[in-house]
C-alpha positions in Angstrom: 5.2 34.9 -24.9 6.9 37.9 -26.4 3.7 38.8 -28.4 1.3 38.4 -25.5 1.5 42.0 -24.4 0.3 43.1 -27.8 -2.5 40.5 -27.8 -3.8 41.8 -24.4 -3.7 45.5 -25.4 -4.9 45.1 -29.0 -7.5 42.4 -28.7 -8.6 42.4 -25.1 -8.2 46.2 -24.9 -6.8 46.0 -21.4 -5.3 49.0 -19.7 -1.6 49.2 -19.4 -1.6 48.4 -15.7 -3.8 45.2 -16.1 -1.8 44.0 -19.1 1.5 44.7 -17.3 0.4 42.7 -14.3 -0.5 39.7 -16.3 2.8 39.8 -18.2 4.8 40.2 -14.9 3.2 37.1 -13.5 3.7 35.2 -16.7 7.4 36.3 -16.9 8.1 35.8 -13.2 6.7 32.2 -12.8 9.3 30.6 -15.2 12.0 32.1 -13.1 10.7 30.9 -9.8 9.3 27.5 -10.6 12.6 25.9 -11.9 14.0 26.1 -8.4 11.0 24.0 -7.1 11.0 21.7 -10.1 14.7 20.9 -9.8 14.0 19.7 -6.3 11.6 17.1 -7.7 14.3 16.1 -10.3 16.9 15.9 -7.6 14.6 14.0 -5.3 14.3 11.1 -7.8 11.9 12.2 -10.6 14.7 12.5 -13.1 15.2 14.8 -16.1 13.5 12.7 -18.8 10.3 12.4 -16.8 10.3 16.0 -15.9 10.8 16.9 -19.5 8.0 14.6 -20.6 5.5 15.9 -18.1 6.4 19.6 -18.7 6.2 19.0 -22.5 2.6 17.8 -22.1 1.8 20.8 -19.9 3.3 23.1 -22.5 1.5 21.7 -25.5 -1.9 21.6 -23.6 -1.3 25.2 -22.5 -0.6 26.3 -26.1 -3.7 24.4 -27.2 -5.8 26.2 -24.6 -4.3 29.5 -25.7 -5.3 28.9 -29.3 -8.8 27.9 -28.2 -9.1 31.1 -26.1 -9.1 33.2 -29.3 -12.6 34.4 -30.4 -12.9 32.5 -33.7 -12.2 29.0 -32.4 -15.0 28.4 -29.9 -17.4 31.1 -31.3 -20.1 28.5 -32.2 -19.8 26.5 -29.0 -20.0 29.6 -26.7 -22.3 31.7 -28.8 -19.9 34.6 -29.2 -18.8 36.5 -32.2 -15.6 35.7 -34.2 -14.0 39.1 -34.4 -10.9 39.9 -32.4 -12.7 42.4 -30.2 -13.3 42.5 -26.4 -17.0 41.9 -26.7 -16.3 38.6 -28.5 -14.3 37.2 -25.5 -16.6 35.4 -23.1 -16.0 33.7 -19.7 -14.9 30.4 -21.3 -12.2 32.1 -23.4 -10.9 34.0 -20.3 -10.8 30.8 -18.3 -8.9 29.0 -21.1 -6.5 31.9 -21.4 -5.5 32.1 -17.7 -5.3 28.3 -17.5 -3.1 28.3 -20.6 -0.7 30.8 -19.0 -0.3 28.7 -15.9 0.3 25.5 -18.0 2.8 27.3 -20.3 4.7 28.6 -17.2 4.9 25.0 -15.9 6.1 23.8 -19.3 8.7 26.4 -19.7 10.0 25.8 -16.2 10.3 22.1 -16.7 12.2 22.6 -20.0 14.6 25.0 -18.2 15.3 22.4 -15.6 15.7 19.3 -17.7 16.1 20.0 -21.4 19.7 21.0 -21.5 20.6 18.6 -18.7 19.1 15.6 -20.5 20.6 16.7 -23.8 24.0 16.7 -22.1 23.5 13.2 -20.7 22.9 11.9 -24.2 26.1 13.5 -25.6 28.1 12.1 -22.6 27.2 8.5 -23.6 30.5 7.2 -25.1 31.7 3.6 -25.7 34.2 2.3 -23.1 37.7 2.5 -24.3 40.0 -0.6 -24.2 42.8 -0.4 -21.7 45.4 -0.8 -24.5 44.0 2.1 -26.3 44.0 4.3 -23.2 47.6 3.2 -22.6 48.7 4.2 -26.1 47.3 7.7 -25.7 49.3 8.4 -22.6 52.3 10.8 -23.2 55.7 9.1 -23.1 58.0 10.2 -20.3 61.7 10.8 -21.0 64.0 7.9 -20.3 66.4 7.9 -17.3 69.4 8.6 -19.6 67.6 11.6 -21.3 66.7 13.0 -17.9 70.3 12.7 -16.6 71.7 14.2 -19.8 69.3 17.2 -19.5 70.5 17.7 -15.9 74.2 17.7 -16.9 73.6 20.2 -19.7 71.9 22.5 -17.3 74.8 22.2 -14.8 77.4 23.0 -17.5 75.6 25.9 -19.1 74.2 27.7 -16.1 77.0 29.9 -14.6 76.3 32.4 -11.9 73.0 33.9 -11.0 70.1 31.8 -9.9 70.2 28.2 -10.8 67.2 27.0 -12.7 66.7 23.3 -13.0 65.2 21.9 -16.3 61.7 20.6 -16.2 61.7 16.8 -16.8 58.0 16.6 -16.6 57.0 19.6 -18.7 57.6 18.2 -22.2 56.4 20.2 -25.1 52.6 19.7 -24.8 50.5 18.5 -27.7 48.1 21.0 -29.4 45.4 21.9 -26.9 42.1 20.2 -27.3 38.9 22.2 -27.8 37.4 23.8 -24.8 35.6 21.1 -22.8 32.0 21.4 -21.9 31.4 21.5 -18.1 28.5 19.3 -17.2 29.1 19.3 -13.4 26.8 21.6 -11.5 29.1 21.7 -8.6 32.2 22.8 -10.5 32.0 26.0 -12.5 34.1 26.0 -15.6 37.4 27.8 -16.0 38.1 30.6 -18.4 38.4 28.3 -21.4 35.5 26.0 -20.5 31.9 26.2 -21.5 29.8 25.9 -18.4 26.9 24.4 -20.2 24.5 23.9 -17.3 24.7 27.6 -16.5 22.9 28.2 -19.8 19.7 26.4 -18.8 17.8 29.7 -19.1 19.3 30.2 -22.6 18.6 26.8 -24.3 19.6 28.1 -27.8 23.0 29.1 -26.5 23.4 25.8 -24.8 22.5 23.9 -28.0 25.1 26.0 -30.0 27.7 25.0 -27.5 26.9 21.4 -27.9 27.0 21.8 -31.7 30.5 23.1 -31.4 31.6 20.2 -29.2 29.8 17.3 -30.9 30.4 17.7 -34.6 29.1 14.2 -35.5 25.7 15.1 -34.2 25.6 18.5 -35.7 22.6 17.8 -38.0 20.2 16.9 -35.2 21.5 19.7 -33.0 21.1 22.3 -35.8 17.5 21.3 -36.3 16.9 22.0 -32.6 18.5 25.4 -33.0 17.2 26.5 -36.4 13.5 25.7 -35.9 13.0 28.1 -33.0 15.0 30.8 -34.8 12.8 30.5 -37.9 9.7 30.6 -35.8 10.9 33.7 -34.1 11.0 35.6 -37.4 8.0 34.0 -39.1 5.3 34.1 -36.3 5.0 38.0 -36.2 4.0 38.0 -39.8 1.1 35.6 -39.2 -2.0 37.7 -38.6 -4.7 35.5 -37.1 -4.0 35.0 -33.4 -5.5 31.5 -33.4 -2.7 30.5 -35.9 0.0 32.4 -34.0 -0.8 30.3 -30.9 -1.9 27.1 -32.8 1.3 26.6 -34.9 3.6 26.4 -31.8 1.2 24.0 -30.3 1.3 21.7 -33.3 5.1 21.9 -33.5 5.4 21.1 -29.8 3.1 18.1 -30.2 5.3 16.8 -33.0 8.3 17.3 -30.8 6.7 15.2 -28.1 5.9 12.4 -30.5 9.6 12.3 -31.6 10.7 12.4 -28.0 8.4 9.5 -27.1 9.9 7.4 -29.9 13.3 7.6 -28.2 12.1 7.9 -24.6 13.3 4.4 -23.7 16.8 5.0 -25.0 17.3 8.2 -23.1 19.9 7.9 -20.3 19.3 9.8 -17.1 21.7 10.2 -14.3 20.8 8.8 -10.9 19.8 11.5 -8.5 21.7 12.0 -5.3 20.3 13.0 -2.0 18.8 16.5 -2.2 20.2 19.3 0.0 16.7 20.8 0.0 15.4 17.5 1.4 18.1 17.7 4.1 17.0 21.2 5.0 13.5 20.1 5.7 14.8 17.0 7.4 16.8 19.1 9.9 13.9 21.4 10.5 11.6 18.5 11.2 14.1 16.7 13.4 14.8 19.8 15.4 11.1 20.5 15.9 10.4 17.0 17.1 13.3 17.3 19.6 12.7 20.8 20.7 12.1 19.8 24.4 15.3 17.7 24.5 18.3 18.9 26.4 21.4 19.6 24.3 24.3 17.3 25.2 27.9 18.1 24.9 29.1 19.0 21.3 31.1 15.8 21.2 28.0 13.7 21.7 26.2 15.1 18.7 25.8 12.7 15.8 28.6 13.0 13.4 30.7 15.3 15.6 33.2 12.9 17.0 36.9 13.4 16.6 37.3 10.3 14.5 34.9 11.5 11.8 35.8 13.8 9.0 33.4 16.7 8.7 32.8 18.9 5.7 31.5 21.7 8.0 32.7 22.2 11.5 30.2 22.7 14.3 29.3 26.3 15.3 27.5 27.9 18.2 24.9 29.7 16.1 21.3 28.7 16.0 21.8 26.1 18.7 18.2 25.0 18.5 18.9 23.3 15.2 21.7 21.2 16.9 18.9 19.1 18.5 18.4 17.5 15.2 21.8 15.7 15.8 20.8 14.2 19.2 21.0 10.4 19.1 18.0 8.8 20.9 18.9 5.2 20.5 20.7 2.6 18.3 17.8 2.5 15.8 16.8 5.9 14.7 14.6 6.8 11.7 16.2 8.7 8.9 14.0 11.8 9.2 14.6 12.0 13.0 18.4 12.0 13.1 20.8 14.3 11.2 24.5 14.7 11.1 26.3 17.8 12.3 27.3 18.6 8.7 23.6 18.6 7.6 22.7 20.8 10.5 25.5 23.3 9.6 24.3 23.4 6.0 20.8 24.3 7.2 22.3 27.1 9.4 24.1 28.6 6.4 20.9 28.6 4.4 18.9 30.3 7.2 21.7 32.9 7.6 21.4 33.8 3.9 17.7 34.4 3.9 17.8 38.0 5.2 20.2 39.0 2.4 18.1 37.1 -0.2 15.1 39.1 0.9 16.9 42.3 0.0 17.5 41.0 -3.5 13.8 40.5 -4.2 13.1 44.2 -4.5 15.7 44.4 -7.3 13.4 42.2 -9.3 10.5 44.7 -8.7 12.6 47.5 -10.3 13.7 45.2 -13.1 10.1 44.6 -14.0 9.6 48.3 -14.6 12.0 48.2 -17.6 9.9 45.5 -19.3 6.5 47.3 -18.8 6.2 50.9 -17.6 9.4 52.2 -19.1 8.3 50.9 -22.5 4.9 52.5 -22.0 6.6 55.8 -21.2 8.6 55.6 -24.4 5.5 55.1 -26.6 4.5 58.1 -28.7 7.6 60.1 -27.7 9.8 61.8 -30.3 12.4 59.5 -31.8 13.9 62.1 -34.1 17.5 63.3 -33.8 17.5 66.4 -36.0 16.1 65.1 -39.4 16.8 61.5 -38.7 14.2 59.1 -37.3 15.8 56.7 -34.9 14.6 53.1 -34.6 12.2 52.0 -31.8 14.9 49.7 -30.4 17.1 52.7 -29.6 16.5 52.3 -25.8 17.2 48.6 -25.9 20.6 49.3 -27.6 21.4 51.9 -25.0 20.4 49.5 -22.2 22.6 46.7 -23.6 25.5 49.1 -24.0 25.1 50.3 -20.4 24.9 46.8 -19.1 28.1 45.8 -20.9 29.9 48.9 -19.4 28.6 48.2 -15.9 29.7 44.5 -16.2 33.2 45.7 -17.1 33.2 48.1 -14.1 32.2 45.2 -11.8 35.0 43.1 -13.1 37.5 45.9 -12.5 36.2 46.3 -9.0 36.5 42.5 -8.5 40.1 42.5 -9.7 41.0 45.3 -7.3 39.2 44.0 -4.2 39.3 40.3 -4.7 36.4 37.9 -4.7 36.1 38.1 -0.9 34.6 41.7 -1.0 33.6 42.3 -4.6 30.2 40.4 -4.5 29.1 42.2 -1.4 29.9 45.6 -2.8 28.4 44.6 -6.2 25.1 43.8 -4.5 25.2 47.2 -2.7 25.8 48.9 -6.1 22.8 47.1 -7.5 20.5 48.3 -4.8 21.8 51.8 -5.1 21.3 51.7 -8.8 17.7 50.5 -8.3 17.1 53.5 -5.9 18.6 56.1 -8.3 16.8 54.5 -11.3 13.4 55.0 -9.6 14.2 58.6 -8.6 15.3 59.5 -12.1 12.2 57.8 -13.6 9.9 59.7 -11.2 11.5 63.0 -12.2 11.2 62.1 -15.9 7.6 61.0 -15.6 6.7 64.3 -13.8 8.3 66.2 -16.7 6.3 64.0 -19.2 3.0 64.6 -17.4 3.6 68.4 -17.4 4.2 68.3 -21.2 1.0 66.2 -21.7 -1.0 68.7 -19.7 0.4 71.7 -21.4 -0.5 70.3 -24.8 -4.0 69.0 -23.7 -3.1 65.3 -24.4 -4.4 63.8 -21.1 -7.4 62.2 -22.8 -5.5 61.5 -26.0 -3.3 58.5 -25.3 -2.7 57.7 -28.9 -1.3 61.2 -29.8 2.4 61.8 -30.1 4.1 63.7 -27.3 6.4 66.6 -28.1 9.2 65.2 -25.9 12.4 63.6 -26.9 12.9 59.9 -26.1 16.4 60.7 -25.0 15.0 62.0 -21.7 14.6 58.3 -20.8 18.3 57.4 -21.4 19.5 58.1 -17.7 16.9 55.7 -16.2 17.7 53.0 -18.8 21.4 53.3 -18.0 20.7 53.0 -14.3 18.5 50.0 -15.0 21.3 48.5 -17.0 23.6 49.1 -14.0 21.2 47.4 -11.7 20.9 44.3 -13.8 24.6 44.1 -14.5 25.7 44.4 -10.9 22.9 42.0 -9.8 23.8 39.3 -12.3 27.5 39.6 -11.8 27.6 39.7 -8.0 24.7 37.6 -6.7 25.9 34.3 -8.1 29.5 34.7 -6.9 28.2 35.6 -3.4 25.8 32.7 -3.2 28.5 30.4 -4.6 31.1 31.5 -2.0 28.7 31.3 1.0 26.6 28.3 0.1 27.4 24.8 1.3 28.8 22.5 -1.4 25.5 20.5 -1.5 23.6 23.7 -2.5 25.9 24.6 -5.4 23.8 22.9 -8.0 20.8 24.9 -7.1 22.5 28.3 -7.6 21.8 28.4 -11.4 18.1 28.5 -10.4 18.3 30.6 -7.2 19.6 33.8 -8.8 16.8 34.1 -11.4 14.3 32.8 -8.8 14.9 35.8 -6.5 14.5 38.1 -9.5 11.3 36.3 -10.5 9.9 36.7 -7.0 10.4 40.5 -7.4 8.8 40.5 -10.8 5.7 38.7 -9.5 5.8 41.0 -6.4 5.6 44.0 -8.6 2.0 43.0 -9.4 1.2 43.0 -5.6 3.0 46.4 -5.2 0.9 48.0 -7.9 -2.3 46.6 -6.4 -1.4 47.8 -2.9 -0.2 51.2 -4.0 -3.3 51.7 -6.2 -5.7 50.8 -3.3 -3.8 53.0 -0.9 -3.8 56.0 -3.3 -7.6 56.1 -3.7 -8.3 56.5 -0.1 -10.5 59.4 1.0 -12.1 59.6 -2.4 -8.8 60.5 -4.2 -8.3 59.2 -7.8 -6.3 56.0 -8.3 -2.7 56.6 -9.4 -3.2 53.9 -12.1 -5.8 54.7 -14.7 -6.7 53.0 -17.9 -4.2 55.0 -19.9 -0.7 56.2 -19.0 -1.4 59.8 -19.7 -4.1 60.0 -17.0 -2.0 58.0 -14.4 0.4 59.3 -11.8 3.2 56.9 -12.4 5.7 59.3 -11.0 4.2 58.8 -7.5 4.5 55.1 -7.8 8.2 55.5 -8.8 8.8 57.6 -5.7 7.2 54.9 -3.6 9.5 52.2 -5.0 12.5 54.6 -4.6 11.7 55.0 -0.9 11.3 51.2 -0.5 14.7 50.7 -2.3 16.3 53.2 0.1 15.0 51.3 3.1 16.1 48.1 1.4 19.6 49.4 1.1 19.8 50.1 4.8 18.4 46.6 5.5 21.1 45.1 3.3 23.9 47.1 5.0 22.7 45.8 8.4 22.3 42.2 7.2 25.7 42.3 5.4 27.4 43.6 8.5 25.9 40.9 10.8 26.2 38.0 8.3 28.7 35.3 9.5 30.8 35.0 6.3 32.5 31.8 5.5 36.2 31.8 4.9 37.0 31.8 1.2 40.2 30.0 0.3 42.6 32.4 -1.3 44.4 31.7 -4.5 47.5 33.6 -3.5 49.3 30.5 -2.1 48.4 28.5 -5.1 49.7 31.2 -7.5 52.9 31.5 -5.5 53.4 27.8 -5.6 52.8 27.8 -9.4 55.4 30.5 -9.9 57.9 28.7 -7.8 57.2 25.5 -9.7 57.8 27.3 -13.0 61.1 28.8 -11.7 62.4 25.4 -10.6 61.5 23.7 -13.8 58.1 22.3 -12.8 59.2 20.7 -9.5 62.4 19.0 -10.7 63.9 19.1 -7.2 61.8 16.1 -6.4 63.5 14.2 -9.1 67.1 15.5 -8.6 68.2 13.2 -5.9 67.2 10.1 -8.0 69.2 11.4 -11.0 72.4 12.4 -9.3 73.0 8.9 -7.9 73.3 7.3 -11.3 74.5 10.2 -13.5 78.1 9.1 -13.8 77.3 5.5 -14.4 74.7 6.2 -17.1 76.8 8.7 -19.0 79.9 6.4 -19.0 77.8 3.7 -20.6 76.3 6.0 -23.3 79.4 8.1 -23.9 80.7 8.3 -27.5 84.2 6.8 -28.3 85.3 10.1 -29.7 85.1 11.6 -26.2 
């Protein structure tokens, strides 16, 4: 997909707006669809069936993509074989757009199930015998050794604060390698590899598995090395039919190997989906909308004898009707527990804030399309040195790293209760400032183009330094860094436990909606700009367009979006986040008292004299 923009502009000769729109849809769908596909997996389809179906979709899409190139179907369609726009007929276009949809489905299915299924296979381990397990348990000190340690402490410690020895904290064995976290509901600690959070980065996930499972390193290395080799080799293959056809053949071979071991693949049994519960509550509440609400104690699952994960609240009382019991025999989709109703309330409460996050994706899409077009044909020289074309990407990556460090500093100062909310606000502010700066820079670029008569010469170099784009790239880096660092912690803190496993897909999904929405925004702004006979702001080439006015429009929307976020964040009913202060205090106290030795002290004092008299040396 990373060479598709070049194919559209060089072969199809599409304008930058049209090509950017196609690429935004193609890049946005694989971010949005995984959230939907995981629901099917969670509802009972399973990872291996999702991976198989998505693999077929992917290979068919790549096949259609190869067939859409002019030379492949030239005889069948009666078109020419050259890579020119006139050689692309309606059949080729239909195959191309169908291929993009199938490829998006294939990528989304792989994001959902590839890493998860791979983890399941590594988790298959033979059951250990009880005797072996027993032998591996650390030996505790004997009663005599514990009493002797206590007496030594009593004799040596004089004055000051008494510190009991730790009878439980024996010198630990060498720490094992960092474990791989495969539980979606429990994020990894600092030394833990949260593997399932890498589902959008399958190569990184495979490398983590290679580090953990050294016995299976050969097969895992093949999975990692082949895509890396293809990444470097494909750009040097000139015919587009081969560029698209070779990945299709490789994917087909991978499916064949996958089918050979399909029956041996283990797949975890899916649990009840929280998304299914959401729709179940909505349906049950709708069917009972004319019922009268009983007392809270009469709601299903709200009695004092039942333990509830979430306590009943007075918000959105209309949803409480889903927990009304109508009789002893009630169908599953008609009756919900109070906990399920409260989970649905939390999801609905989060929707307004999630809406404010979508526009951040619109601004993010600018960096992958229009910002790159702005940089084309600019001056990359610094004195006598010609800088590489990847300069702006390096600046963007550096700015993103600095912004991420800034967020962590803010989080350490404010705590996790407030840091995510402020981080989201910073992301929206960065989006607004990024569009404002980009509009000013584009206006400057247009003036230089007009002064040098380059309006109708889009392929000519512009006498303007590329460093003028650095501020907007730094602000874009700040937007992405604050967004990625704060949205997931916010959703994790505020979401019900049943929704935690969806968060790895929800964060990119919101950004993907914004990327796809950027296509709609360009279309709407373009149609509105040509009213009353005025020229469209988006022309076939960038030099003749008024991209600065589009940036101002997005900046205004981002400013309104910031106000919307402030209102929503102020009215949002935040859940209480358990503080770690008590736990840290307890740990410090535990360390000071020798790891909780006070619990053992009473048992040791009773037999101290007796045990020591038995084991005392004759010399004493």
